[in-house]
N, C-alpha and C positions, 0 to 999 in steps of 0.2 A: 503494500500500498504505500502509495506517495502523498504528500500533503500537496494541496491545490497549488500552493505558490510553487513547488516544485514541478507541475504538469504546466502553469502557465509557463514557466521559463522554457520549458522543453516543446511547447506550442510554439511560443514566440520565435523559438531558434529554428523549428522545421519552416516556419512561415519565411524566415529572411533567408534560409539554404534554398528554398525553392525560385525567390525571387532572386535572387543571386545567379541561379543555374539558369535561367532564363534571360539572364540579362540585363534586368530591371535596376537601374540607379537611383532613379530619381521618383521617390513614392514617398506615401506619408500614411501612417496607420493610425486610424481614429477609433476610436471605442466609445458606444452608448453611454458609458457609464463615466464618473469621476474617477474610475480605476479600472485598470486591465482583468480579463479573467471570464466576464460571462457565468456561466454556470460553474466555471471553476473557481470563480471569484468568491472572498469572504467578506463577513462585516462585523464591525467591533461594535460591541454595546458601550454605553456610557460608563459601563463598570470596568472594561477592559476587556472583557471576555470577547474573543474572536469564533465566528463562526462558518462554516465554509458550506455555500449554496447547496454543493452537493459534493458527494466524494468522488474522487477520480482515481484510476488505476491505468496501468499501461498494459493492456492483453491487444496487442497486434495481431493480426492476420493480413496485415499489409507489407509486401516485401519492401516497397520503397521506403515505408518510415521505418521498417526495421533498418536497413541500410544506413538512413539520416542516423539514427540512434547510434550505431554502430561505429560510422567516421566521427562523431562527437565524444562518445564516451568509449575510449580505448587505453591499452595499456601505455600509449605514447602521448596520452593527453593529460593536460594538467585537471582538467574537469573530471568530478567524479558523480556517478549518479548512483546515489544513496538509498538502498530498499530498507525499508521498515516491514517488519513483521506485522501483520493486520491484527488488532487488538481491537475488536469492534464490538458493541452491544446496542441492542434495541430496545427502546424503553418503552414497553407492551403490558397492559394489565397493570400497570403500577408499579413495574420492576423491569431490572435490567435482563436480559437475555443475552444472551451470547450470540453473536452474528456467524455464520448463517442462522438463523431461526432453525429452519427446516432440519437443521442437524443437530439441534439443541433443544430438542422437546422438553428435556428436564428441567429449563430453567420456567417452562410454564406453570401457571396455578393448575391444581390437581383435575379439576375438571375439563379444563381445556388440553392437558397433558393426555388424558385419557382418550378425548374426541377424536383429538388429530393421530394418535397411536393406531385406534381401531380403523380409521378412514384410510390411512397408511397402509394396513395391512388389505385392508378390502380392496382399493386400488390395486394393488398387487396382485391380489387373486384375480379379479377383474381382468387385468392385461394377462395373465395366463391363461384364463378360459378363452378369452380372444384370440388368442396366440400372438398377441401383440401387433397386429397388422393393421388396428383402425389408426387412420391417420387424423388428428384433431385440425380443426378448421381456423383455429385461433389460438392465442398465448391461454385464455382461460381454459378450454377443453384440454389442453396440454398439461396446465398444472392441475388440476382436478384430476386426471388421467393419472399425474405422478404421486400426488400426494392426497388428493380426496378434498371434499368440500370444506370440512372443520379448519384446517389449517390455509386454504384460500381465504377464507373469511376470516380468521384472527392474524393472518400475517400479509401473505402475497398479495391480495387485492387492494387493501390501503397502501402499502408499501410500494406498490408497483406504480399506482396512479400519484402517491407525493411525489415518487422521483421522476415520472416521465409523462404528469397531466393528462396520461389516457387510459381509460378503463383495460381490463387485462383482454376483455371479449372484443377489442378494437384493434388488436395486437397481432402481428404473425406471431407464429412459433417457432419456424423453423431455424432460427438464429440462435435459440436460448440454449442449447446443450453444452455450451462452452461459458456460458454465463453464469447459469444454473443447472449443474450437472445432475442426472438423474439420480434419485434416492437409492442409498444402499441400504435396504430395510434392517438388515441383519445387524450393521454397524449403529444405525440409527436407534432402532428401540433398545439395544444391548445399550448405547450411551444412556438411555432415559432411565432403563431399569437400574442403572448402576447410578442415576443421578449426576453423569458426569457431563458438564459442558466443554467445549474446546474447539478450537478452528479447526476442522479436518482438511482444509484447503491450506 
């Protein structure tokens, strides 16, 4: 996980790199706010607390972007890309639950924990019965097929709407497996029974 400031710096470097690559020397970069960053930006409260608008990670599937990063951050460069282990929590049901919530059902209140675990098992049994050949029409159907209704209501639907400002029923699903990997029911239920919360990624 990288801070928003680190990601803003990388994004700006990539932009400058691209402009230079195409021979543009005379240009001006403007931002709609008083500070750069957009959704990667952060705000500071009067008390001095800083909050990011959103989280940012580098998970590239774009060869050009990978090459730019390799050219900027390598053994010969003075620049260093600092990686930080993710240590994130979601405030949910008046408690902090380790992120990703779907792998940390132990952090939920008992009633939600039981409902989510039962729905997860039902979803896996339905997938086995159908042979796993049913293709979802949207992200909501994918999430329900992987984790069931309970976890979608408790976490996925409100979280995704807050992150992307679109309901899960209006988003495509075919990109999602590298961002929200399918559940490992044995590990997830095992951690829940042991009361364990940790980040499997």
